[in-house]
N, C-alpha and C positions, 0 to 999 in steps of 0.2 A: 626631468629630462625629457626634452621633446624630440619625437619622432616626426620623419617626413615620409610620406609614402606617395608615389605616383602611380595611379591606376594604369595598368598596362593597355596598350591599343588593342582595339578589337572588343573591348567589353561595353556592354550597351546595358544602361537601366539595371545595374546591381546595386542593391542595399548596401549603403555605408558601412553598416555594422558587418554585414557579411563579407565585404570586401577586407576589411582589416582583420577579421577573424581567419580568413584564409592566408593573409599575408603574414600574420603573426601568430602562429599556432601555439607559441610559448605562452602567450597571454589568455587566460581563461575568458570566455564570453561574458561572464558577470563582472569581471574586472573592466572589459572595454565598454559593457554597458554603463557602468558608474562613470567611465570618462565621458561617454556621450550626455549622461544626466547631469554631470557637473559642466557642462559646456566647455569641456577640453579638447573636442574635436571641431577643427574648423576647416572650412573650404573657401579658399580666397580670403580669409581673414575673418570670416563670419562663422560663429558656431552653427552647427547643423544637427538635426535629429538623427536617431540612429536609423530611421526608415527612409531617410532621403536617399534618393538616387544619384548615383555616379557613373561617369562614363570615362572610357579611355583618355588619359592625358590630364585628368583632373589631379590636382595634388591636395593630398591630406595631411594637416599637421596635428599632432595629438601628443598628449602626455597623460600619464597614469596619475589618478588622485592618490595622495599620500593616505597610507592606512593610519587611522587613529588608534592610539594605544587602547586596548579594552579596559573600560572602566567598570566592568562587572567584577564582582567580588567571587573569589574561588571558596566554595562550600564543599566540605568534606561529606559528600553523600556516597554511600557505598553503590558500587556499580557491578553488576553480573557481566565481568568481560569474558567473551568467548575466545578472542584471539588479539594477540597485541605483538608488534614489533616497533621498531624505531621509526616506521614510516606511517602506521595507521593502527587503528584497533577497531574491533567489532564488539558491540555490546548488546546484551539481551534487555532491552528496555521493558520497564515494569509498567502496569497499568497507572495511568493517573499522571505520569510524568510528562510534562511538555518538553519538547525538543529544545526551543529557542525561547528567550525573554520575549515578552510582548506587554502591551499596555495593562493587562489583567493578571500578569504572572507576578510570582515572588522569587525569591532566591532558593527555588528548589527545582530548576529546570535542568535539562541534560547538560546544557552549556555551562551552568555553574559548578556541576559536579566534574565536567571535563578539566575544567581550569585548575580544580585541585588535583584531579588524577594525573594530568599531563605536565603539571607544573609549567606551564608556559610554552610548551612544545606543541602549538596548534597551527594549523594552516590559517593564515590571515586573509585569505580569499573570500572567505565568507563575510568579512566586514567586522565590526565592533560587536554586533549582537549575534553573530553565527560564526564564530571560529570554529575551523575544522569541520563544519556541518556541510555535507555533500547532498543528503537526502533527508527526509523527514519521515514519521509516524505521527498518526494522530494521537492526541492525549491518552485515549481510551485502549488504543492498538498496543499489543505487546510484540516483542520480537527483535529480530536482528536490525541494528542500524551501524553503518560503518562510518568511521570518522578518520579525517585526514590529520596527520601531525606536521606535514609541511605542504608548501604550496605544488611542489612537483607531484606529490601523491594526489592531491586534491584535483589537480587538472586531469590527471590520469583516471581516477573514479569518475569525475564529473562527466568525462567523454564517454565513459561505457554507459552510464546513465542516460545521457542524451542520445547516443547512438543505438540504444537498446540491445547491447551486444552481452549484457549479463543475463542471469537466470533468478527471478525472484517467485516464490511459492508462499502461498498463505494458508492457513487452515481456518476455516469459517464454520461455525454452527448457524445454521440457517432453519427458518420455521417451515414445516410442512414436509412434503416429498415430492421432488422433480419427478417426472414421468419418465426421463431418460436417465441413464448412468453417467453420461458425460456430455458436454456440449461446448459451443464456443460463442461468445457474444463480441460483436463488432457494432457497437452503438456510441455515437458521439456523446460527449459529456459537456455541459455547460452550466452556467450559474442559473438557480432557479429564480425566476423573476418576481414571484411572490414571497418568497423566503430567501433572502441574500445569503443567510448562513449555511442553506443547503444547496446540493447540486442536483441536476436532472439529466435524464437522457433527452438528447435534442434530435427530434426526428429529422428526416430530409426535406420534408415539406416545409420545416421552419428554419432550415440552415440558410435561406435567402434572406431572411430577416437579420440584420446586422445585430440588433439586440439578443437575438436567441442564438446567435452562432456558438457553436460547441466544437471541441477538439476531438479529434478521433481517439477511440479506446478501445482496446482489445483484451478479453479475459477469456481464458480457457478454463473450464470447470471439470471436476470428476468426483462422483460420489465415492467417499473414503468408507462411511458406515451410515447405515439408515437405521432410525429408532422408530420404525412404524410410520405413523402419519403425524407424529410429533415434531420431529426435527430430522436433520440430516447434517452429517460431518462432511464438508467438502474441501477438497483441495484446489486452490485457485491459482492459476499462474498468469501473472499480468505480464504483457508486452508492452504496455505503456503506463506511465505513472501519473494518472490524473487524480486529482482531489476526489477522495470518497468513492474511488473507481469501484471497488468491490462491493460496497454497501449499495450504491446506485444500480450497478448491473445486476445484482442478485435481486434487488427490488422490482427491477423491470422484468423478471422471471416469476414475479409473485412469491419470492421467498426472502423476506427481510431477515436479517441477522439478529439472532436472540440478543436481547437488550438493547437493540438500536431504536430507542423512543423517536429520534429525530426523523427517521425513515418509516415509522409506522408500527414499530413494534409494540404490542401490548401484554401486560403479564398474563401467562397461561395458567389456568386454575389447576391444571395436572402438574405443574412443578411445585415441589414443596419450598425449594429454595429458588427464587428468581434470580436471574442474571443481573449483576449490579452495574454491569457496562456492557459494551459493544463486544461480542464474542468473536474476535479477529486477532490473529496471531501470525506474525511474520516468521515463519518456522525455517525456510530454506533459502539461502542466497548463494549462488555460485558467481563468484568474480575473479578476474585476472588481476593479481597483484601489479599494481601500476609502477613498480620499481623493478622488481625480480622477474615479472613476467609468469610467475607461477600461478597455478589455479587454486584458488581458496574455495574450499567446499564447506560452507558454515552452516551449522544448523543449532537452533535454540529449541531447548525443551519447554513442553507446555507449562505455563504457569498453573500453580494450585487451583485457582478458581475455575479454570478451562477444564482442567481433569476432573474436578468435582462435578460439573455440569455433565460431563460424559459419562461419568459413574451414575448419576442420578438417571439420566435417560436410558441408559442400559437396564437399570433396574426396573425402570416403569415398562420398557419394551419386553423384559423377560416375564414380568407379572403379568402383562396384557397377552403374551403368547401362551402362559399356562392357563388362563381363564379360558381363551379361545379354545384349547385342547380338551379342556372338561366340557365345555358346551358341545363340542363336537363328536364327544365320546357316546356311540350309541349303546342303548340297553339291549342285552342279548335278548331276542324273542323267545317266548316259551316254545317248546317244541310241540308240535301238532300231535295230538293223541293217534298212535297207530293202531292196527288191527288187534282186536283182543287175543289173547293167548288161546291156543288150541283147545284147552280144557275148560275155557269159559263159553257159555252159550248165551247168545243175546236172546233177550226176551222179546217176543213178537206179541204184538197187540192183537 
């Protein structure tokens, strides 16, 4: 089906993708981007790019690309479901599980598991490889991820992530001890130019360089529990959703996450059991239900390996505190000799 849209008079130099997004709010931005990428958006008969400017009076013709049936195989993988109804579900993702398939993945991704769990009732907006997927977590990160079962729910959830109207909290174990109990980091994040698989903080001086351009990123953090100088349990609230955001922001403070070898973590000889992954957990998500409008306050319990690291750190801290108390305990001084009793006479030389 082909749609025709005439840009209203008075509009000057508006991006074509933004013009269509405003005019057709029922279509997701992802779907509109696919239409541009497929050459299905035309201006005066010629296909245009999404960033091309349009002005009042321009006529845009476009159609939406057909969704291909998913070719992925449903795999019966157990899921820790926190919440579920006919519109969406929330899963407590385990460590090591990739969210969606890629060139180097097998048939053990979250998508494969969802295809089996939902039996075909997933939103198609994410395309063939990402049905129902609204956001993602890194392979090693555990915690809450929400999935849309239909396109309307997908659009409603995606809008909240895009407009940053939901609330996302993570728990992170970081090396060392910050000098403050809480803080806020507002540092842009972009691709590391030397190591393309990593991200980096991009300072203001380098923002003018197109190759070094970063996207704004905002993280609030608060100390939950301190384990001496060894490590700290932090609660991080992210207001943006940049790749590796918490990992990069914490590194910029000098406190790399335990187990995060990519960003500089090195095994600590004080830890009998070293972390086998990045110690990051998406613990709390508050989101508005895209259909009913009710507030969903979702929490995911800590995984076993995270709890074990906390228990180990508490034990180390307790032992260190006990040793410190023993060192600080002073020996009672001997009493100074007092005057001799009255019946004792001191000898005189």
